[in-house]
N, C-alpha and C positions, 0 to 999 in steps of 0.2 A: 304538549309537545309530540309531534308527530316522530316517527321514526327517519321519515325524508329530511325533517328539519334538524335533526343531531348531527353535529359536526363528529366526525370519525377523522383521528389522523391517518396520513396516507401510509404509513407503516403499519400502522394495526388495521387496514383494509385487506380483504383475501386477493390473492395474485390476480384474479380474474376482474375483480375492480380497479385495481391498480394498473392494470394493462388497458382498461377501458379507458380510464383517465388518462393514462400515457398517450393512447391514439386520439383522443378528441384535442388534447394540447399541442401535438406533433402537427408542423407544418407539412403540406404537402407541395412538392415542387412541380410535380406532374414530369419530370425526367431526372436523372441522375447527372448530379453536374462531374462527377468523379470520372464518368466513363467519356464526358465530352472533350475534346481539344480543338485548342484554339489553332488555327492555320497559321504558317510562319507568312510573313508578309512579304519575305525576301526570296520565297520559293517561286518557282514557276508554275503558272498555273493554267493548265489547258484550255480551260472553260473560258478563262477571262481573255485570253490572247484568242480564241475564235470569237468572241463577241466584239473585240477591238477590230478584227479584220472584217467583220459583217459591217461596222460603224464606217470603215475606210471605203468601203464598195458603196455604199449608199450616198457617201457625200461627193462621188464622182459625178459630174452631170451628165445628164442622158441626151444623147442626139439623137433623135429620132424624129418620125412624122409629127410633124407638131402643126400648129395653126397657123404659124408665120411662114410655113413652106408654100413656095408658088408652084 
């Protein structure tokens, strides 16, 4: 039986080995969910309002020089 095959309980492992084991098991999120906040859906959103105005402008028919003009 090799040293690597031998089971050593977590409590008996050195602090360094415990930290290494914990680091492997820990899931990394890529961001901190505690610092992220949800937007209030009832609050006024300037960016959303600005987008809405752009959509309104684009929906207005454009009367300019076209193929139908005589």
